[in-house]
C-alpha positions in Angstrom: 0.1 0.0 0.0 1.1 3.5 -0.7 -0.6 6.1 1.0 -0.3 10.0 1.2 -0.5 11.2 4.6 -1.2 14.9 4.9 0.2 16.1 8.3 0.8 18.9 10.5 4.4 19.6 11.4 6.4 22.3 13.2 9.2 21.7 10.9 8.8 19.5 7.8 10.9 16.6 6.5 14.4 16.6 5.0 16.6 19.0 6.9 18.9 18.0 9.6 16.8 20.1 12.1 13.8 17.7 11.4 15.7 14.6 12.2 13.6 13.8 15.3 10.4 14.5 13.7 11.1 12.2 10.8 12.5 9.6 13.2 9.3 9.8 15.3 7.2 9.1 12.2 9.4 6.3 11.2 9.3 4.7 14.6 5.6 5.0 14.5 5.5 3.2 11.3 8.0 0.5 12.4 5.3 -0.3 15.2 2.7 -0.9 12.5 4.8 -3.5 10.6 7.6 -1.3 9.0 7.3 1.1 6.1 9.2 3.5 3.7 8.6 7.1 4.2 8.9 10.0 1.7 8.0 13.7 2.5 6.8 16.1 -0.1 8.7 19.1 1.1 11.5 20.4 3.3 11.9 23.8 4.8 14.0 25.8 7.3 14.1 25.4 11.1 11.3 27.4 12.5 9.0 27.1 9.6 5.5 25.4 10.1 3.4 23.1 8.0 -0.3 22.8 7.9 -0.4 20.6 4.8 2.7 18.5 4.6 2.2 15.3 2.5 4.0 11.9 3.1 4.0 8.9 0.9 4.3 5.6 2.8 4.8 2.1 1.4 4.2 -0.7 3.7 3.5 -4.5 3.6 1.0 -4.0 6.5 -2.8 -5.0 6.0 -4.3 -2.1 7.9 -6.6 0.1 5.8 -5.2 3.7 5.2 -7.6 5.2 7.7 -6.7 2.9 10.5 -3.1 3.6 9.8 -3.7 7.4 10.3 -5.5 6.7 13.6 -2.7 4.4 14.8 0.0 6.9 14.0 -1.7 9.6 15.9 -1.9 7.3 19.0 1.9 6.8 18.7 3.2 10.2 17.6 4.3 13.3 19.8 1.4 15.9 20.2 3.0 18.3 17.8 2.8 15.7 14.8 -0.7 14.9 13.6 -1.9 12.8 10.8 -4.9 14.8 9.4 -5.9 12.3 6.7 -4.7 9.2 5.1 -5.9 7.5 1.8 -4.6 4.7 -0.4 -2.7 6.0 -3.5 -1.6 4.8 -6.9 1.4 2.4 -6.7 3.6 5.0 -8.6 2.7 8.0 -6.3 5.6 9.6 -4.7 4.9 12.6 -2.3 7.9 14.7 -3.5 8.3 13.6 -7.3 4.4 13.6 -8.0 3.9 17.2 -6.7 3.1 19.9 -9.1 3.6 22.9 -6.8 3.3 24.1 -3.3 1.5 27.0 -1.6 2.9 29.0 1.3 1.5 31.5 3.6 3.4 34.1 5.5 1.7 35.9 8.4 2.6 39.4 9.6 1.2 40.8 12.9 1.0 44.4 12.2 -0.3 45.6 15.5 1.3 48.2 17.7 1.9 45.6 20.4 2.7 42.0 19.4 -0.1 39.4 20.2 1.3 36.9 22.6 -0.7 34.1 20.8 1.1 34.7 17.6 4.7 34.8 18.9 5.6 31.6 17.3 3.5 31.9 14.2 4.0 35.5 12.9 6.5 38.3 12.2 5.5 41.3 14.4 6.0 44.4 12.4 4.7 47.2 14.7 4.9 50.0 12.1 1.8 50.5 9.9 2.1 48.8 6.4 0.5 49.9 3.2 -1.0 46.9 2.0 -2.1 48.3 -1.4 1.6 49.2 -2.2 2.5 45.7 -1.1 0.0 44.0 -3.4 1.3 46.3 -6.2 4.8 45.4 -5.6 4.3 41.5 -5.5 2.1 41.6 -8.7 5.4 41.8 -10.5 6.4 38.2 -9.5 3.5 36.5 -11.0 4.5 34.2 -14.0 7.8 32.5 -14.9 11.0 34.4 -13.8 14.5 34.1 -12.8 14.2 34.7 -8.9 17.9 34.6 -8.0 17.5 38.1 -6.5 15.5 36.4 -3.8 17.3 33.3 -3.2 19.7 32.7 -0.4 23.2 31.6 -1.1 22.8 27.9 -0.1 20.2 27.7 -2.8 21.9 29.1 -5.7 23.2 25.9 -7.2 19.7 25.1 -8.4 17.9 26.5 -11.4 16.6 30.0 -10.4 13.6 29.9 -12.6 10.2 29.4 -10.9 6.7 29.8 -12.1 4.6 31.7 -9.5 0.9 31.0 -10.3 -0.7 33.3 -7.7 0.1 35.9 -5.0 -2.3 37.3 -2.7 -2.0 39.9 0.1 -5.0 39.8 2.6 -5.4 42.1 5.6 -7.8 41.4 8.5 -7.5 44.1 11.1 -3.9 43.8 12.3 -3.0 40.6 10.5 -1.6 40.5 7.2 -1.3 37.2 5.1 0.9 36.8 2.1 0.0 33.6 0.2 2.2 32.5 -2.8 1.6 29.5 -5.1 4.3 28.3 -7.4 5.6 25.1 -9.2 8.7 25.4 -6.9 10.5 27.7 -4.6 14.1 28.6 -4.0 15.8 28.6 -0.6 14.3 31.6 1.5 12.4 32.8 -1.6 9.1 33.6 0.1 10.8 35.0 3.2 12.9 37.3 0.9 9.9 38.3 -1.2 8.1 39.2 2.1 11.1 41.1 3.4 11.1 43.1 0.2 7.3 43.8 0.3 7.6 45.0 3.9 10.2 47.7 2.5 7.6 48.9 0.1 4.9 48.6 2.7 6.8 51.1 4.9 7.3 53.6 2.0 11.0 53.1 1.9 10.7 52.1 -1.9 8.0 52.4 -4.5 6.3 49.4 -5.6 8.0 49.2 -9.0 11.4 48.9 -7.2 10.6 45.2 -6.5 10.1 44.5 -10.2 13.5 46.2 -10.8 15.2 44.0 -8.3 13.7 40.8 -9.9 14.9 41.9 -13.2 18.4 42.7 -11.9 18.9 39.5 -10.4 21.1 40.7 -7.5 20.2 39.5 -3.9 22.0 42.6 -2.4 19.4 45.0 -3.9 16.4 43.1 -2.2 15.0 43.6 1.1 16.1 41.5 4.2 14.9 37.9 5.0 11.6 37.8 7.1 11.8 35.7 10.1 11.1 31.8 9.7 8.4 31.8 12.3 5.9 33.5 10.1 6.0 30.9 7.2 3.9 28.0 6.9 3.5 25.3 4.3 -0.2 25.4 3.4 -0.6 22.8 0.8 1.3 20.5 -1.7 -0.4 20.5 -5.1 -0.8 17.5 -7.1 
């Protein structure tokens, strides 16, 4: 059986920082008869995941739904299997993915919300959301995003296709949602950091387009903190 298991993690698979979480899942699966686990996405330490996906190959006889319930009984409280279903034999959580959707949350209130300290970037100065929307509109489509890529990721192709960008404000909360076929290292966090520069009026919206075209990371804004970023969904 090969089953995709959408799960919620504090830190997704793949990085050294997530060895304990991957080990926890693997140990849980071992208790169910052994399995091979593949995670769909990996991100930085401190980044959250609401829609992580894993494919599991096992020789066990439990139905997929029972596997999900059994894992939740064995796993630490910060790792939850939200759904499990049987998939095609050739399904691979990472290789079958067509894209991902990330959300970055900004707490724009004058005083930081204690409930959001682990899940949002507190930016106390008011932000111009319309200017941020206008700036980020330039990144839609297929572009070379090397200007928004951290140094460790520069060995990969810098071309990504951003399918959608939304900036939504609800009172003091601002959410930046980005969907793309792939993402470079720190790409969303660097885009958000640059959008905040525009939102504070330090640059005009068209500046971000010029940074994108120039391909120079030194011209872009700073990197937004990891805690505000969450993987919302893996697209298939």
